[in-house]
PyMOL CGO cylinders between C-alpha atoms (Angstrom):
from pymol import cmd
from pymol.cgo import CYLINDER

trace = [
    CYLINDER, -8.62, 3.63, -25.91, -5.50, 1.51, -25.57, 0.3, 1, 1, 1, 1, 1, 1,
    CYLINDER, -5.50, 1.51, -25.57, -6.10, -2.06, -24.41, 0.3, 1, 1, 1, 1, 1, 1,
    CYLINDER, -6.10, -2.06, -24.41, -2.92, -3.95, -23.52, 0.3, 1, 1, 1, 1, 1, 1,
    CYLINDER, -2.92, -3.95, -23.52, -4.52, -6.45, -21.15, 0.3, 1, 1, 1, 1, 1, 1,
    CYLINDER, -4.52, -6.45, -21.15, -2.72, -9.72, -20.41, 0.3, 1, 1, 1, 1, 1, 1,
    CYLINDER, -2.72, -9.72, -20.41, 0.00, -9.44, -23.05, 0.3, 1, 1, 1, 1, 1, 1,
    CYLINDER, 0.00, -9.44, -23.05, 2.92, -10.46, -20.85, 0.3, 1, 1, 1, 1, 1, 1,
    CYLINDER, 2.92, -10.46, -20.85, 4.56, -7.02, -20.75, 0.3, 1, 1, 1, 1, 1, 1,
    CYLINDER, 4.56, -7.02, -20.75, 7.24, -6.38, -18.16, 0.3, 1, 1, 1, 1, 1, 1,
    CYLINDER, 7.24, -6.38, -18.16, 9.21, -3.38, -17.01, 0.3, 1, 1, 1, 1, 1, 1,
    CYLINDER, 9.21, -3.38, -17.01, 7.58, 0.04, -17.34, 0.3, 1, 1, 1, 1, 1, 1,
    CYLINDER, 7.58, 0.04, -17.34, 5.03, 1.75, -19.58, 0.3, 1, 1, 1, 1, 1, 1,
    CYLINDER, 5.03, 1.75, -19.58, 7.02, 3.35, -22.39, 0.3, 1, 1, 1, 1, 1, 1,
    CYLINDER, 7.02, 3.35, -22.39, 7.19, 7.14, -22.37, 0.3, 1, 1, 1, 1, 1, 1,
    CYLINDER, 7.19, 7.14, -22.37, 6.40, 6.98, -26.11, 0.3, 1, 1, 1, 1, 1, 1,
    CYLINDER, 6.40, 6.98, -26.11, 2.75, 6.75, -25.00, 0.3, 1, 1, 1, 1, 1, 1,
    CYLINDER, 2.75, 6.75, -25.00, 3.12, 10.53, -24.74, 0.3, 1, 1, 1, 1, 1, 1,
    CYLINDER, 3.12, 10.53, -24.74, 2.73, 10.55, -28.53, 0.3, 1, 1, 1, 1, 1, 1,
    CYLINDER, 2.73, 10.55, -28.53, -0.93, 9.65, -27.93, 0.3, 1, 1, 1, 1, 1, 1,
    CYLINDER, -0.93, 9.65, -27.93, -1.41, 12.47, -25.40, 0.3, 1, 1, 1, 1, 1, 1,
    CYLINDER, -1.41, 12.47, -25.40, -3.78, 14.44, -27.63, 0.3, 1, 1, 1, 1, 1, 1,
    CYLINDER, -3.78, 14.44, -27.63, -6.29, 11.64, -28.02, 0.3, 1, 1, 1, 1, 1, 1,
    CYLINDER, -6.29, 11.64, -28.02, -5.80, 8.90, -25.40, 0.3, 1, 1, 1, 1, 1, 1,
    CYLINDER, -5.80, 8.90, -25.40, -8.69, 8.76, -22.92, 0.3, 1, 1, 1, 1, 1, 1,
    CYLINDER, -8.69, 8.76, -22.92, -8.35, 5.23, -21.53, 0.3, 1, 1, 1, 1, 1, 1,
    CYLINDER, -8.35, 5.23, -21.53, -5.48, 2.85, -21.01, 0.3, 1, 1, 1, 1, 1, 1,
    CYLINDER, -5.48, 2.85, -21.01, -5.70, -0.65, -19.63, 0.3, 1, 1, 1, 1, 1, 1,
    CYLINDER, -5.70, -0.65, -19.63, -2.67, -2.79, -18.84, 0.3, 1, 1, 1, 1, 1, 1,
    CYLINDER, -2.67, -2.79, -18.84, -4.34, -5.15, -16.39, 0.3, 1, 1, 1, 1, 1, 1,
    CYLINDER, -4.34, -5.15, -16.39, -3.07, -8.69, -15.91, 0.3, 1, 1, 1, 1, 1, 1,
    CYLINDER, -3.07, -8.69, -15.91, 0.52, -7.91, -16.93, 0.3, 1, 1, 1, 1, 1, 1,
    CYLINDER, 0.52, -7.91, -16.93, 1.95, -9.18, -13.64, 0.3, 1, 1, 1, 1, 1, 1,
    CYLINDER, 1.95, -9.18, -13.64, 5.56, -8.15, -14.39, 0.3, 1, 1, 1, 1, 1, 1,
    CYLINDER, 5.56, -8.15, -14.39, 4.70, -4.63, -15.52, 0.3, 1, 1, 1, 1, 1, 1,
    CYLINDER, 4.70, -4.63, -15.52, 5.13, -1.62, -13.28, 0.3, 1, 1, 1, 1, 1, 1,
    CYLINDER, 5.13, -1.62, -13.28, 6.87, -0.23, -10.23, 0.3, 1, 1, 1, 1, 1, 1,
    CYLINDER, 6.87, -0.23, -10.23, 5.71, 1.39, -6.97, 0.3, 1, 1, 1, 1, 1, 1,
    CYLINDER, 5.71, 1.39, -6.97, 4.48, 4.54, -8.77, 0.3, 1, 1, 1, 1, 1, 1,
    CYLINDER, 4.48, 4.54, -8.77, 2.54, 5.27, -11.92, 0.3, 1, 1, 1, 1, 1, 1,
    CYLINDER, 2.54, 5.27, -11.92, 4.52, 7.09, -14.63, 0.3, 1, 1, 1, 1, 1, 1,
    CYLINDER, 4.52, 7.09, -14.63, 4.61, 10.85, -14.04, 0.3, 1, 1, 1, 1, 1, 1,
    CYLINDER, 4.61, 10.85, -14.04, 3.96, 11.59, -17.74, 0.3, 1, 1, 1, 1, 1, 1,
    CYLINDER, 3.96, 11.59, -17.74, 0.36, 10.40, -17.24, 0.3, 1, 1, 1, 1, 1, 1,
    CYLINDER, 0.36, 10.40, -17.24, -0.38, 13.68, -15.42, 0.3, 1, 1, 1, 1, 1, 1,
    CYLINDER, -0.38, 13.68, -15.42, 0.43, 15.53, -18.65, 0.3, 1, 1, 1, 1, 1, 1,
    CYLINDER, 0.43, 15.53, -18.65, -2.07, 13.64, -20.82, 0.3, 1, 1, 1, 1, 1, 1,
    CYLINDER, -2.07, 13.64, -20.82, -4.98, 16.11, -21.05, 0.3, 1, 1, 1, 1, 1, 1,
    CYLINDER, -4.98, 16.11, -21.05, -7.81, 13.74, -22.01, 0.3, 1, 1, 1, 1, 1, 1,
    CYLINDER, -7.81, 13.74, -22.01, -6.78, 10.62, -20.06, 0.3, 1, 1, 1, 1, 1, 1,
    CYLINDER, -6.78, 10.62, -20.06, -9.50, 9.81, -17.52, 0.3, 1, 1, 1, 1, 1, 1,
    CYLINDER, -9.50, 9.81, -17.52, -9.36, 6.04, -17.07, 0.3, 1, 1, 1, 1, 1, 1,
    CYLINDER, -9.36, 6.04, -17.07, -6.38, 3.86, -16.13, 0.3, 1, 1, 1, 1, 1, 1,
    CYLINDER, -6.38, 3.86, -16.13, -6.60, 0.14, -15.31, 0.3, 1, 1, 1, 1, 1, 1,
    CYLINDER, -6.60, 0.14, -15.31, -3.51, -1.31, -13.62, 0.3, 1, 1, 1, 1, 1, 1,
    CYLINDER, -3.51, -1.31, -13.62, -5.15, -4.28, -11.89, 0.3, 1, 1, 1, 1, 1, 1,
    CYLINDER, -5.15, -4.28, -11.89, -2.89, -7.30, -11.69, 0.3, 1, 1, 1, 1, 1, 1,
    CYLINDER, -2.89, -7.30, -11.69, 0.31, -5.32, -12.28, 0.3, 1, 1, 1, 1, 1, 1,
    CYLINDER, 0.31, -5.32, -12.28, 3.17, -4.22, -10.04, 0.3, 1, 1, 1, 1, 1, 1,
    CYLINDER, 3.17, -4.22, -10.04, 2.05, -0.58, -10.08, 0.3, 1, 1, 1, 1, 1, 1,
    CYLINDER, 2.05, -0.58, -10.08, 1.55, 0.96, -6.64, 0.3, 1, 1, 1, 1, 1, 1,
    CYLINDER, 1.55, 0.96, -6.64, 0.04, 4.01, -5.01, 0.3, 1, 1, 1, 1, 1, 1,
    CYLINDER, 0.04, 4.01, -5.01, 3.17, 6.21, -4.89, 0.3, 1, 1, 1, 1, 1, 1,
    CYLINDER, 3.17, 6.21, -4.89, 2.37, 9.50, -6.68, 0.3, 1, 1, 1, 1, 1, 1,
    CYLINDER, 2.37, 9.50, -6.68, -1.07, 8.21, -7.77, 0.3, 1, 1, 1, 1, 1, 1,
    CYLINDER, -1.07, 8.21, -7.77, -2.90, 11.09, -6.06, 0.3, 1, 1, 1, 1, 1, 1,
    CYLINDER, -2.90, 11.09, -6.06, -1.12, 13.54, -8.39, 0.3, 1, 1, 1, 1, 1, 1,
    CYLINDER, -1.12, 13.54, -8.39, -2.75, 11.70, -11.30, 0.3, 1, 1, 1, 1, 1, 1,
    CYLINDER, -2.75, 11.70, -11.30, -6.10, 11.73, -9.47, 0.3, 1, 1, 1, 1, 1, 1,
    CYLINDER, -6.10, 11.73, -9.47, -5.86, 15.51, -9.07, 0.3, 1, 1, 1, 1, 1, 1,
    CYLINDER, -5.86, 15.51, -9.07, -5.22, 16.28, -12.74, 0.3, 1, 1, 1, 1, 1, 1,
    CYLINDER, -5.22, 16.28, -12.74, -7.92, 18.08, -14.68, 0.3, 1, 1, 1, 1, 1, 1,
    CYLINDER, -7.92, 18.08, -14.68, -9.47, 16.32, -17.65, 0.3, 1, 1, 1, 1, 1, 1,
    CYLINDER, -9.47, 16.32, -17.65, -9.56, 18.60, -20.71, 0.3, 1, 1, 1, 1, 1, 1,
    CYLINDER, -9.56, 18.60, -20.71, -13.06, 19.30, -21.99, 0.3, 1, 1, 1, 1, 1, 1,
    CYLINDER, -13.06, 19.30, -21.99, -14.72, 17.01, -19.48, 0.3, 1, 1, 1, 1, 1, 1,
    CYLINDER, -14.72, 17.01, -19.48, -16.40, 17.22, -16.11, 0.3, 1, 1, 1, 1, 1, 1,
    CYLINDER, -16.40, 17.22, -16.11, -15.59, 13.54, -15.62, 0.3, 1, 1, 1, 1, 1, 1,
    CYLINDER, -15.59, 13.54, -15.62, -13.11, 12.73, -12.85, 0.3, 1, 1, 1, 1, 1, 1,
    CYLINDER, -13.11, 12.73, -12.85, -10.07, 10.51, -13.21, 0.3, 1, 1, 1, 1, 1, 1,
    CYLINDER, -10.07, 10.51, -13.21, -10.59, 6.84, -12.35, 0.3, 1, 1, 1, 1, 1, 1,
    CYLINDER, -10.59, 6.84, -12.35, -7.81, 4.38, -11.61, 0.3, 1, 1, 1, 1, 1, 1,
    CYLINDER, -7.81, 4.38, -11.61, -8.75, 0.71, -11.30, 0.3, 1, 1, 1, 1, 1, 1,
    CYLINDER, -8.75, 0.71, -11.30, -6.07, -0.74, -9.05, 0.3, 1, 1, 1, 1, 1, 1,
    CYLINDER, -6.07, -0.74, -9.05, -5.01, -3.19, -6.35, 0.3, 1, 1, 1, 1, 1, 1,
    CYLINDER, -5.01, -3.19, -6.35, -4.04, -0.21, -4.16, 0.3, 1, 1, 1, 1, 1, 1,
    CYLINDER, -4.04, -0.21, -4.16, -5.87, 2.71, -2.56, 0.3, 1, 1, 1, 1, 1, 1,
    CYLINDER, -5.87, 2.71, -2.56, -5.73, 6.32, -3.75, 0.3, 1, 1, 1, 1, 1, 1,
    CYLINDER, -5.73, 6.32, -3.75, -8.04, 9.35, -4.00, 0.3, 1, 1, 1, 1, 1, 1,
    CYLINDER, -8.04, 9.35, -4.00, -9.62, 8.20, -7.28, 0.3, 1, 1, 1, 1, 1, 1,
    CYLINDER, -9.62, 8.20, -7.28, -9.01, 4.45, -7.11, 0.3, 1, 1, 1, 1, 1, 1,
    CYLINDER, -9.01, 4.45, -7.11, -11.65, 1.80, -7.55, 0.3, 1, 1, 1, 1, 1, 1,
    CYLINDER, -11.65, 1.80, -7.55, -10.83, -1.72, -6.43, 0.3, 1, 1, 1, 1, 1, 1,
    CYLINDER, -10.83, -1.72, -6.43, -10.18, -4.29, -9.11, 0.3, 1, 1, 1, 1, 1, 1,
    CYLINDER, -10.18, -4.29, -9.11, -13.30, -6.23, -10.07, 0.3, 1, 1, 1, 1, 1, 1,
    CYLINDER, -13.30, -6.23, -10.07, -15.59, -3.20, -9.62, 0.3, 1, 1, 1, 1, 1, 1,
    CYLINDER, -15.59, -3.20, -9.62, -16.39, -1.10, -12.68, 0.3, 1, 1, 1, 1, 1, 1,
    CYLINDER, -16.39, -1.10, -12.68, -17.91, 1.90, -10.92, 0.3, 1, 1, 1, 1, 1, 1,
    CYLINDER, -17.91, 1.90, -10.92, -20.94, 3.00, -9.05, 0.3, 1, 1, 1, 1, 1, 1,
    CYLINDER, -20.94, 3.00, -9.05, -24.47, 3.72, -10.05, 0.3, 1, 1, 1, 1, 1, 1,
    CYLINDER, -24.47, 3.72, -10.05, -26.56, 5.54, -7.45, 0.3, 1, 1, 1, 1, 1, 1,
    CYLINDER, -26.56, 5.54, -7.45, -23.97, 4.57, -4.85, 0.3, 1, 1, 1, 1, 1, 1,
    CYLINDER, -23.97, 4.57, -4.85, -24.13, 0.86, -5.62, 0.3, 1, 1, 1, 1, 1, 1,
    CYLINDER, -24.13, 0.86, -5.62, -20.96, -0.79, -6.89, 0.3, 1, 1, 1, 1, 1, 1,
    CYLINDER, -20.96, -0.79, -6.89, -21.34, -2.85, -10.03, 0.3, 1, 1, 1, 1, 1, 1,
    CYLINDER, -21.34, -2.85, -10.03, -19.16, -5.81, -10.98, 0.3, 1, 1, 1, 1, 1, 1,
    CYLINDER, -19.16, -5.81, -10.98, -16.77, -5.40, -13.87, 0.3, 1, 1, 1, 1, 1, 1,
    CYLINDER, -16.77, -5.40, -13.87, -17.51, -6.90, -17.24, 0.3, 1, 1, 1, 1, 1, 1,
    CYLINDER, -17.51, -6.90, -17.24, -19.77, -4.09, -18.40, 0.3, 1, 1, 1, 1, 1, 1,
    CYLINDER, -19.77, -4.09, -18.40, -18.37, -0.60, -18.62, 0.3, 1, 1, 1, 1, 1, 1,
    CYLINDER, -18.37, -0.60, -18.62, -21.52, 1.16, -19.77, 0.3, 1, 1, 1, 1, 1, 1,
    CYLINDER, -21.52, 1.16, -19.77, -21.69, 3.20, -22.93, 0.3, 1, 1, 1, 1, 1, 1,
    CYLINDER, -21.69, 3.20, -22.93, -19.18, 5.71, -24.31, 0.3, 1, 1, 1, 1, 1, 1,
    CYLINDER, -19.18, 5.71, -24.31, -20.40, 8.42, -21.92, 0.3, 1, 1, 1, 1, 1, 1,
    CYLINDER, -20.40, 8.42, -21.92, -19.81, 6.18, -18.88, 0.3, 1, 1, 1, 1, 1, 1,
    CYLINDER, -19.81, 6.18, -18.88, -23.53, 5.76, -18.21, 0.3, 1, 1, 1, 1, 1, 1,
    CYLINDER, -23.53, 5.76, -18.21, -24.80, 2.38, -17.12, 0.3, 1, 1, 1, 1, 1, 1,
]
cmd.load_cgo(trace, "trace")
């Protein structure tokens, strides 16, 4: 897991994150208001284990996000989740951490390592 929340980053996610491709499952860059562009970086589709991206409070937008939603997660039946201020096939609105039996739960508790509540 890579947590870069609220660190004042600007520009774009560095492509050097690709170096973590073999192990990175979650990345959070929320609350970096000057980070991003209208589309998420294309290299994220090539990260086999990545299944959780949080871009709430950034400049990232929905362009090309459905390509990331459609990627298969290596060794997992879990679907991709993008927490975002925009809509896409696998997006969850900021402030909501997921659903349990169809009921949205407020963020602040992400459940255990397996994503169970």
